[in-house]
C-alpha positions as CSV (number, residue, x, y, z in Angstrom):
1,M,56.4,96.2,-161.1
2,A,55.2,99.7,-160.6
3,N,51.4,100.1,-161.0
4,E,50.1,102.8,-163.3
5,I,47.2,104.9,-161.8
6,K,44.7,106.9,-164.0
7,S,41.6,108.9,-163.2
8,F,38.7,109.8,-165.6
9,K,36.0,112.4,-165.2
10,I,32.7,111.2,-166.8
11,H,29.0,111.9,-166.7
12,P,27.3,109.9,-163.9
13,D,25.0,108.2,-166.5
14,Y,28.1,106.5,-168.1
15,E,29.8,105.2,-165.0
16,S,29.2,101.5,-165.4
17,E,30.0,101.6,-169.2
18,E,33.3,103.4,-168.5
19,I,34.3,100.8,-165.9
20,S,33.6,97.9,-168.2
21,F,35.3,99.6,-171.1
22,R,38.5,100.3,-169.1
23,Q,38.6,96.8,-167.7
24,K,39.0,95.5,-171.3
25,F,42.5,97.2,-171.3
26,G,43.7,95.7,-168.0
27,W,42.6,98.5,-165.7
28,K,41.4,97.4,-162.2
29,F,38.7,99.7,-160.8
30,V,39.9,101.3,-157.5
31,S,37.4,104.0,-156.5
32,T,34.6,106.3,-157.5
33,Q,33.9,109.8,-156.3
34,E,30.8,111.8,-157.3
35,V,31.3,115.6,-157.5
36,Y,28.2,117.7,-157.4
37,N,28.4,121.4,-156.8
38,K,25.6,123.8,-157.3
39,D,26.3,127.5,-157.0
40,T,23.6,130.2,-157.1
41,H,24.5,133.9,-157.1
42,I,23.0,137.2,-158.1
43,E,24.4,139.1,-161.1
44,R,23.6,142.6,-162.3
45,G,24.3,143.6,-165.8
46,F,24.1,147.0,-167.5
47,S,20.4,146.6,-168.3
48,D,19.7,145.4,-164.7
49,I,21.2,148.7,-163.3
50,I,19.0,150.8,-165.6
51,L,15.9,148.7,-164.8
52,D,16.8,148.3,-161.1
53,T,16.6,144.5,-161.4
54,S,18.9,141.6,-160.7
55,T,19.3,138.1,-162.2
56,S,19.8,134.9,-160.2
57,V,22.3,132.6,-161.9
58,T,22.7,128.9,-161.0
59,E,25.8,127.0,-162.1
60,T,26.0,123.2,-161.6
61,V,29.0,120.9,-161.9
62,H,28.2,117.2,-161.8
63,Y,30.5,114.4,-162.7
64,V,32.0,111.1,-161.5
65,K,35.7,110.7,-161.0
66,L,36.7,107.1,-161.5
67,T,40.2,105.8,-160.5
68,F,41.9,102.8,-162.0
69,Q,45.2,101.0,-161.7
70,R,47.1,98.4,-163.7
71,D,50.5,96.8,-164.2
72,R,51.4,97.7,-167.8
73,T,53.7,94.7,-168.1
74,S,50.8,92.3,-167.8
75,V,48.8,93.9,-170.6
76,N,49.1,92.9,-174.2
77,P,51.0,95.7,-176.0
78,R,48.5,95.7,-178.8
79,L,45.7,96.5,-176.3
80,L,47.8,99.4,-175.0
81,E,48.2,100.7,-178.6
82,L,44.4,100.3,-179.3
83,E,43.6,102.1,-176.0
84,N,45.7,105.1,-177.0
85,K,44.1,105.2,-180.5
86,I,40.6,105.0,-179.0
87,D,41.4,107.7,-176.4
88,R,42.6,110.0,-179.2
89,L,39.6,109.4,-181.4
90,N,37.2,112.3,-181.4
91,P,33.7,112.5,-183.0
92,P,33.2,115.3,-185.5
93,A,31.6,118.5,-184.2
94,A,27.9,119.0,-185.2
95,P,27.6,121.5,-188.0
96,H,26.2,125.0,-187.6
97,Q,22.7,125.2,-189.2
98,W,20.4,128.0,-190.1
99,G,17.4,128.0,-187.8
100,E,13.9,128.1,-189.1
101,L,13.5,131.7,-187.9
102,A,16.6,132.8,-189.8
103,M,15.4,131.0,-193.0
104,L,12.0,132.6,-192.6
105,G,13.6,136.0,-192.3
106,G,15.7,135.3,-195.4
107,C,12.5,134.3,-197.2
108,L,10.9,137.6,-196.3
109,F,13.8,139.6,-197.6
110,C,14.6,137.5,-200.6
111,F,12.7,134.3,-201.4
112,P,15.6,132.4,-202.9
113,S,17.7,132.9,-199.8
114,Y,15.5,130.4,-197.9
115,F,16.4,127.7,-200.4
116,V,20.1,128.6,-200.3
117,M,20.0,128.3,-196.5
118,K,18.0,125.1,-196.6
119,S,20.4,123.6,-199.2
120,G,23.4,124.6,-197.1
121,N,21.9,122.9,-194.0
122,K,21.3,119.7,-196.1
123,K,24.9,119.7,-197.4
124,R,26.4,120.3,-193.9
125,M,24.3,117.5,-192.4
126,K,25.2,115.1,-195.2
127,K,28.9,115.8,-194.6
128,Y,28.5,115.5,-190.9
129,S,26.7,112.2,-191.3
130,Q,29.5,110.9,-193.5
131,D,32.2,112.1,-191.0
132,Y,30.3,110.6,-188.1
133,Q,29.8,107.3,-189.9
134,R,33.6,107.2,-190.5
135,Y,34.2,107.9,-186.8
136,E,31.8,105.2,-185.8
137,N,33.3,102.7,-188.2
138,E,36.8,103.4,-187.0
139,L,35.7,103.1,-183.3
140,N,33.8,99.9,-184.0
141,S,36.8,98.4,-185.9
142,L,39.2,99.2,-183.0
143,M,36.7,97.8,-180.4
144,A,36.3,94.6,-182.5
145,E,40.1,94.2,-182.4
146,V,40.0,94.8,-178.6
147,D,37.3,92.2,-178.2
148,A,39.3,89.7,-180.3
149,L,42.3,90.2,-178.0
150,Q,40.3,89.4,-174.9
């Protein structure tokens, strides 16, 4: 009866949702650890050397590490399978779109290019919306099955 232990790094705003989600799969919440690191340093690029300036750069790392444990033998095998499917499920990436400034530039150089770019954006967003809807439908279907097994 060896316990399985697993940790997840998530955004602090989603801590409670992640805990309740994992508990559906037999995980017992063990601990939480907030990681917050803010680093500020000075950088000098090529233009900074010429202009005799420097740039202050701030990098921030902020997440919550949640630790869970469970005994796999006490969890419904179908729930284990659904958890693996959900964890492997990835939403589609947002499409690249032409910005308004690029389209305006295209309009200045060649009026029809504005409409070509605008049409391309519309097609990409339509495909993205369809892909994202398929992703949400699959996720909702899997979650409905998880809830039915509870």
